[in-house]
Structures are given as structure tokens and as C-alpha cells.
VEXDREN-2710 file (C-alpha; in Angstrom, 1 decimal):
% VEXDREN-2710
k/r/px/py/pz
1/MET/30.7/-2.2/-1.5
2/ALA/29.4/-4.3/-4.4
3/GLU/28.8/-8.0/-3.5
4/TYR/27.7/-9.1/-7.0
5/VAL/29.6/-8.3/-10.0
6/LEU/27.1/-8.2/-12.9
7/ASP/29.6/-7.8/-16.0
8/LYS/28.1/-9.8/-18.8
9/TYR/28.8/-8.0/-22.1
10/ASP/31.2/-6.0/-19.9
11/ARG/28.1/-3.8/-18.8
12/PRO/27.9/-3.5/-15.0
13/MET/24.7/-2.2/-13.6
14/LYS/26.0/1.2/-12.5
15/ASP/23.1/3.6/-13.2
16/LEU/19.5/3.2/-11.7
17/ARG/16.9/5.6/-12.9
18/ILE/13.6/5.7/-10.9
19/SER/10.3/7.1/-11.9
20/VAL/8.8/8.4/-8.6
21/ILE/5.5/9.7/-10.0
22/ASP/3.7/9.8/-13.4
23/GLN/2.1/13.1/-13.1
24/CYS/3.6/16.3/-14.7
25/ASN/3.0/20.0/-14.3
26/PHE/3.1/20.6/-17.9
27/ARG/2.9/18.4/-21.1
28/CYS/5.8/18.1/-23.4
29/THR/5.4/16.9/-27.1
30/TYR/8.2/14.3/-26.6
31/CYS/6.8/12.2/-23.8
32/MET/3.4/13.4/-23.0
33/PRO/1.5/14.2/-26.4
34/LYS/-1.6/16.0/-25.9
35/GLU/-3.8/13.6/-27.8
36/ILE/-3.2/11.0/-25.0
37/PHE/-2.4/13.2/-21.8
38/GLY/-5.1/15.7/-22.0
39/ASP/-6.7/17.6/-19.1
40/ASP/-8.9/14.7/-18.1
41/TYR/-6.2/11.9/-18.2
42/SER/-6.2/9.6/-15.1
43/PHE/-2.8/9.3/-13.4
44/MET/-1.8/6.5/-11.0
45/PRO/-3.4/6.3/-7.5
46/GLU/-1.0/6.8/-4.7
47/SER/-1.4/3.1/-3.7
48/GLU/0.2/1.9/-6.8
49/LEU/3.3/4.0/-6.5
50/LEU/6.3/2.5/-4.7
51/SER/6.7/4.1/-1.2
52/PHE/9.7/5.7/0.0
53/ASP/10.6/2.7/2.1
54/GLU/10.2/0.3/-0.9
55/ILE/12.4/2.6/-3.1
56/VAL/15.2/2.9/-0.4
57/ARG/15.1/-1.0/0.0
58/LEU/15.5/-1.5/-3.7
59/VAL/18.4/1.1/-4.0
60/GLU/20.1/-0.8/-1.2
61/ILE/19.7/-3.9/-3.0
62/PHE/21.0/-2.3/-6.3
63/ALA/24.0/-0.9/-4.5
64/ARG/25.1/-4.5/-3.6
65/PHE/25.6/-4.9/-7.4
66/GLY/27.7/-2.0/-7.7
67/THR/25.1/0.8/-8.7
68/GLU/26.6/4.0/-7.7
69/LYS/24.2/6.6/-9.5
70/VAL/20.7/7.1/-8.9
71/ARG/18.5/9.7/-10.9
72/LEU/14.9/10.4/-9.8
73/THR/12.4/11.0/-12.8
74/GLY/8.8/11.2/-13.6
75/GLY/6.5/12.5/-14.8
76/GLU/7.9/15.5/-12.7
77/PRO/9.5/14.1/-9.6
78/LEU/9.2/17.4/-7.9
79/MET/5.4/16.8/-7.6
80/ARG/6.2/13.8/-5.2
81/LYS/5.5/15.1/-1.8
82/ASN/8.7/15.2/0.4
83/ILE/11.1/14.3/-2.2
84/ASP/13.9/15.8/-0.4
85/GLU/13.4/13.1/2.4
86/LEU/13.9/10.3/-0.3
87/ILE/17.1/12.0/-1.6
88/TYR/18.5/12.2/2.0
89/ARG/17.6/8.5/2.7
90/ILE/19.3/7.5/-0.7
91/LYS/22.5/9.6/0.0
92/GLN/23.0/7.6/3.2
93/ILE/23.2/4.2/1.5
94/ASN/26.6/2.9/1.2
95/GLY/27.9/2.9/-2.3
96/ILE/25.7/5.6/-3.7
97/LYS/27.9/8.4/-5.0
98/ASP/25.7/10.4/-7.2
99/VAL/21.8/11.2/-6.7
100/ALA/20.3/13.4/-9.5
101/ILE/16.8/14.6/-10.5
102/THR/15.3/15.1/-14.1
103/THR/13.0/18.1/-13.9
104/ASN/11.4/20.7/-15.8
105/ALA/12.6/23.0/-13.3
106/VAL/9.3/25.0/-12.5
107/PHE/9.2/23.9/-8.9
108/LEU/12.9/24.5/-8.4
109/VAL/12.2/28.0/-7.3
110/ARG/10.7/26.7/-4.1
111/GLN/12.6/23.6/-3.7
112/ALA/16.2/23.9/-4.8
113/GLU/17.8/25.0/-1.6
114/LYS/16.3/22.2/0.5
115/LEU/17.2/19.6/-2.2
116/LYS/20.6/20.6/-2.1
117/GLN/20.7/20.4/1.6
118/ALA/19.3/16.9/1.4
119/GLY/22.2/15.9/-0.7
120/LEU/21.1/16.2/-4.3
121/ASP/24.1/16.3/-6.5
122/ARG/22.9/17.8/-9.7
123/VAL/19.7/18.4/-11.6
124/ASN/19.0/17.7/-15.3
125/ILE/16.5/20.1/-16.8
126/SER/14.5/19.6/-19.9
127/LEU/14.2/22.7/-22.0
128/ASP/13.7/22.4/-25.7
129/ALA/13.7/25.8/-26.9
130/ILE/15.0/29.4/-25.3
131/GLU/12.4/31.6/-27.4
132/ASP/8.9/31.7/-26.1
133/ASP/7.2/31.2/-29.5
134/VAL/9.0/28.1/-30.1
135/PHE/8.8/26.7/-26.4
136/LYS/5.1/27.2/-26.1
137/GLU/4.8/24.8/-29.1
138/THR/6.9/22.1/-27.8
139/ASN/5.1/22.1/-24.4
140/GLY/1.8/22.0/-25.7
141/ARG/0.3/24.4/-23.1
142/GLY/1.4/27.7/-24.1
143/ILE/3.8/28.0/-21.3
144/LYS/6.7/30.5/-21.7
145/THR/10.5/30.0/-20.8
146/LYS/10.4/32.4/-17.9
147/PRO/9.2/29.8/-15.2
148/VAL/11.9/27.2/-16.3
149/LEU/14.7/29.9/-16.5
150/ARG/13.7/31.0/-12.9
151/GLY/14.0/27.4/-11.8
152/ILE/17.4/27.1/-13.4
153/GLU/18.7/30.3/-11.8
154/ALA/17.3/29.0/-8.3
155/ALA/19.3/25.8/-8.8
156/ARG/22.4/27.5/-9.8
157/ASP/22.0/30.0/-6.8
158/ALA/21.7/26.8/-4.5
159/GLY/25.0/25.6/-5.9
160/LEU/23.5/22.6/-7.9
161/PRO/25.5/21.7/-10.9
162/ILE/23.0/21.7/-13.9
163/LYS/22.7/20.0/-17.3
164/ILE/20.0/21.2/-19.9
165/ASN/18.5/18.7/-22.0
166/MET/17.0/19.7/-25.4
167/VAL/15.3/17.1/-27.6
168/VAL/16.0/18.3/-31.1
169/LYS/13.1/17.7/-33.7
170/LYS/13.3/18.9/-37.4
171/GLY/10.3/20.9/-38.2
172/MET/9.7/21.9/-34.6
173/ASN/12.7/23.3/-32.8
174/GLU/15.9/22.9/-34.8
175/SER/15.9/26.6/-35.2
176/GLN/16.9/26.7/-31.4
177/ILE/20.2/24.9/-31.7
178/LEU/22.3/28.1/-32.0
179/PRO/20.1/30.2/-29.6
180/MET/20.4/27.5/-26.8
181/ALA/24.1/27.1/-27.3
182/ARG/24.7/30.9/-27.3
183/TYR/22.5/31.3/-24.1
184/PHE/24.0/28.4/-22.1
185/LYS/27.5/29.2/-23.2
186/GLU/27.1/32.3/-21.5
187/THR/25.6/31.1/-18.2
188/GLY/28.2/28.1/-18.1
189/ASP/25.6/25.5/-17.9
190/THR/26.2/22.3/-19.8
191/LEU/23.8/21.9/-22.7
192/ARG/23.1/18.4/-24.0
193/PHE/21.3/18.0/-27.4
194/ILE/19.3/14.7/-27.9
195/GLU/18.3/13.3/-31.2
196/PHE/14.6/13.0/-31.4
197/MET/13.9/9.3/-30.5
198/ASP/11.1/7.0/-31.2
199/VAL/10.2/6.4/-27.6
200/GLY/6.8/5.2/-26.9
201/ASN/4.1/4.9/-29.7
202/HIS/2.5/8.3/-29.7
203/ASN/5.3/10.9/-30.3
204/GLY/4.9/11.0/-34.1
205/TRP/8.4/9.9/-34.7
206/ASN/9.9/9.3/-37.9
207/LEU/13.6/9.2/-39.2
208/ASP/13.1/12.4/-41.4
209/ALA/12.5/14.3/-37.9
210/VAL/15.8/13.5/-36.7
211/VAL/18.5/16.2/-36.7
212/SER/21.7/14.1/-36.4
213/LYS/24.7/14.6/-34.1
214/LYS/26.6/15.5/-37.1
215/ASP/24.5/18.3/-38.1
216/ILE/24.3/19.6/-34.7
217/VAL/28.0/19.7/-34.0
218/GLN/28.7/21.3/-37.5
219/GLN/26.0/24.2/-36.8
220/ILE/27.6/25.0/-33.5
221/ASN/31.2/24.5/-34.7
222/GLU/30.7/27.1/-37.6
223/GLU/29.9/29.8/-35.1
224/MET/31.5/28.8/-31.7
225/PRO/34.3/26.2/-32.6
226/VAL/34.3/22.9/-30.4
227/GLU/36.5/20.0/-30.3
228/PRO/35.8/16.5/-29.0
229/VAL/36.4/15.5/-25.2
230/ASP/37.1/11.9/-24.0
231/PRO/34.4/10.2/-22.1
232/ASN/34.4/10.7/-18.4
233/TYR/33.5/6.9/-17.6
234/PHE/32.6/3.6/-19.4
235/GLY/28.9/3.9/-20.6
236/GLU/28.7/7.6/-20.8
237/VAL/25.8/8.3/-23.3
238/ALA/26.7/11.8/-24.4
239/ASP/29.5/12.6/-26.7
240/ARG/31.2/15.7/-25.3
241/TYR/32.7/18.6/-27.0
242/ARG/34.3/21.7/-25.4
243/TYR/34.3/25.2/-26.8
244/LYS/37.8/25.9/-28.0
245/ASP/37.7/29.4/-26.2
246/GLY/37.4/27.5/-22.9
247/ALA/33.8/28.6/-22.3
248/GLY/32.4/25.3/-21.0
249/GLU/31.2/22.3/-23.1
250/ILE/28.1/20.7/-24.7
251/GLY/27.0/17.1/-25.1
252/ILE/25.1/15.2/-27.8
253/ILE/23.0/11.9/-27.3
254/SER/22.8/10.1/-30.4
255/SER/21.1/7.0/-30.0
256/VAL/19.3/7.2/-33.5
257/THR/22.3/7.8/-35.7
258/GLU/25.1/6.3/-33.7
259/ALA/23.6/3.6/-31.3
260/PHE/25.4/2.8/-27.9
261/CYS/23.3/-0.3/-26.8
262/SER/26.5/-2.3/-26.1
263/SER/27.8/0.0/-23.5
264/CYS/24.5/0.6/-21.7
265/THR/24.8/0.3/-17.9
266/ARG/21.3/1.7/-16.9
267/VAL/18.4/0.0/-15.4
268/ARG/15.0/1.8/-15.1
269/LEU/12.3/1.4/-12.5
270/SER/8.6/2.8/-13.3
271/ALA/6.7/4.6/-10.4
272/ASP/4.6/1.3/-9.9
273/GLY/7.8/-0.9/-9.6
274/LYS/8.3/-2.4/-13.0
275/LEU/12.0/-2.8/-14.0
276/PHE/13.1/-2.0/-17.6
277/THR/16.5/-2.9/-19.0
278/CYS/15.9/-0.6/-22.0
279/LEU/14.3/2.7/-22.7
280/PHE/12.6/1.0/-25.7
281/ALA/11.4/-2.0/-23.9
282/SER/8.0/-3.6/-24.5
283/GLU/7.5/-5.1/-21.1
284/GLY/9.0/-4.8/-17.6
285/TYR/9.6/-7.0/-14.7
286/ASP/7.3/-6.6/-11.6
287/ILE/9.5/-5.9/-8.6
288/ARG/6.8/-4.3/-6.6
289/GLU/4.8/-7.6/-6.4
290/MET/8.1/-9.2/-4.8
291/LEU/8.3/-6.1/-2.3
292/ARG/4.9/-6.5/-1.3
293/THR/4.5/-10.4/-0.9
294/ASP/7.3/-10.6/1.6
295/CYS/10.1/-11.9/-0.5
296/SER/13.5/-11.7/1.0
297/ASN/16.3/-9.5/-0.2
298/GLU/18.1/-12.8/-1.5
299/GLN/15.1/-13.7/-3.5
300/ILE/14.9/-10.2/-5.1
301/ILE/18.7/-10.3/-5.8
302/SER/18.5/-13.9/-7.5
303/TYR/15.6/-12.5/-9.8
304/LEU/17.6/-9.3/-10.5
305/ILE/20.7/-11.6/-11.5
306/LYS/18.5/-13.6/-14.0
307/ILE/17.0/-10.2/-15.7
308/TRP/20.5/-8.7/-16.0
309/THR/22.5/-11.7/-17.1
310/LYS/20.0/-12.5/-19.8
311/ARG/19.4/-9.2/-21.2
312/ASP/20.0/-8.9/-25.0
313/ASP/18.0/-5.7/-25.8
314/GLN/19.6/-3.7/-28.4
315/TYR/16.6/-1.7/-29.8
316/SER/18.6/1.1/-31.5
317/ILE/20.9/-1.3/-33.4
318/ASP/17.8/-3.4/-34.4
319/ARG/16.1/-0.3/-35.6
320/ALA/19.1/0.6/-37.8
321/LYS/19.0/-2.8/-39.3
322/GLY/15.3/-2.5/-40.4
323/LYS/14.1/-5.1/-37.9
324/PRO/10.4/-5.1/-37.0
325/VAL/9.4/-3.4/-33.8
326/ASP/7.2/-4.4/-31.1
327/LYS/4.9/-1.8/-29.2
328/LYS/7.1/0.1/-26.9
329/ILE/6.7/1.5/-23.3
330/GLU/5.8/5.1/-23.1
331/MET/8.3/7.7/-21.9
332/SER/5.8/9.1/-19.5
333/TYR/5.5/5.8/-17.6
334/ILE/9.2/4.8/-17.6
335/GLY/10.8/8.0/-17.1
336/GLY/14.0/9.5/-18.9
END
């Protein structure tokens, strides 16, 4: 399918992540801190969001570069009206092999079945604790785990593969590493631990709050022995470990202690059409303007080639070297 091969640095553009809405139905400490996203926060008007037609056009263009995976993010993507229609349209695009959603799962009770029918391949669900008292602290709104767990169950009943994402922050939820591992080992869902990262500028990040991949693996291995597994594909960000008793696996994303910038194959699109080549970028490239000023597909393709082939972002590596850091885009804006 691919007409253009963007292989500079041996990094094809395989994975497109699209934020379809900036709104969320509950706040999380990691990407939507309460001091910024209070109850009176003003989100984007609908006219600023990329339309489904615009998103589909861009995915068709990206597929010409060899993009195979599309993940819909937010905010909370399930708050975007008729999101199942967008999923169906993306799944019809030649070359797209995998369509996923990152969600906090609350709306999956009502939507899981129709999302599956539309062609959704899998769901990534954010859950930073299994015990209510800790989870209420992490989401900042006193919400218990039950709505999320019901959504996970609905996704499972619909036949959707599930990955659970837990951001681990020292002093907040590191006590949940083993309870989360025990719980999802029993359910058979893949649990991925994510080192607390300095995304955005308001999440109170400091290196002392990071629980490292090494520490996470050690904790789990002492109770539930694990062993490393080879990556599924080039650019896979999670280091995978399987339980030695055969009861599934876990993954760990370690962009703080073990940066993987050189193998990144991801590109991100904000809800209002800005393109970012790094989760830690300071500025994006305005693609929406090109869509709404009658630029041809070939003009957009030429622009994308320039963006990708000149990319030299390696924020996590630069951070480790102690290089100065510019102000970064917020996670709530760029998506996951």
C-alpha cells in the first residue's frame, strides 16, 4: 500500500495517534491537573475540532506512507459523538490494520458492543489504582474504581482485547503495583506500567517521583515470577514480561530511565489539527489550515515529508543528559 517510504533514522511512520476531543468525563492527576482543569475550564468549540471527513482524509494520506495503526485519544474520545462511525470509516482505508482507542472506560458500558461492531480492534484503558481510596486521589474527583471496572468488563464481554495502563508515581500510587498485577493476572488482561513522565508543564514532575522499570519488575518478580519476552515489532515501546506460570504478561514503558527515542515510529495529531512528532514537543505543525484552504493531497504529502525527514527530537535522551528544556505541550491537548 505504501507509496512513500519515510525511513530516515530507520523510523517508518507506522503509528498515528489522533486526539478527537479535548474534553474528559473525569480529571486525572497525570494529564489534567485540577489546578488547570477546574470545573469552569473552557474546552474547544466544535468548529475548531477536526471533522470526521478531515480525519479520514488525513488517515488516507498517512496510509500512503505506510501507517498501519491508528489510535484515537483525547481527552476522552468516547465523548465524541458517533465515534463508532469514525472507527468504521478508518477501518475501510486500505493499509490500516489496527484501530484502537485510549479511554478511561466509563462509557464502554454503553458503547463497547457498537465499537466492536464498527471494527475497533482493541482498547487501552487508563487505571492508576485498583483500591478506591488511592484511585479517588489519582483522579481528583473522588470517583471510585467501579465505573471503570464495569467498562472493562463490558469491553471484555464485547470481545475487545484490553490493555490496562497504570502510570506509577512515587508517593501517590506505587502501593498499587502488586494489587494491580494480582487483579489483572486473574482477569487475563494485559497490564502496562508507565514510568511517571514529565509530560506538559503542570503535573508536578520530578525525577524523585519516578518508580523505575527495574523496581517495578523486581517487586512483581518476587511474588509472581516473570521473564522477558522479545518485542512484537520494531518500535514497540513497552518492554514485555510473561508470567512463568503461563498466566499472561505485563508491559513496562520506561521512557524516563531507558529512553527509546531512536526507535519511535509515532506521530500525533491534536484535536484541532496540529501535528507533533514527539510527546514532549513544544510546537506542532498546523495541518488543519492546509485542509481548510483547499491544499491538495500532494501538497500535504510534501509538507509531511519535510516534517518527518527533518525530525531530530529526542527529548528523553536530552533530559537524561541534563540539557535545558523548553515549555512542552500538555498531555490533555496532544493525547496519549
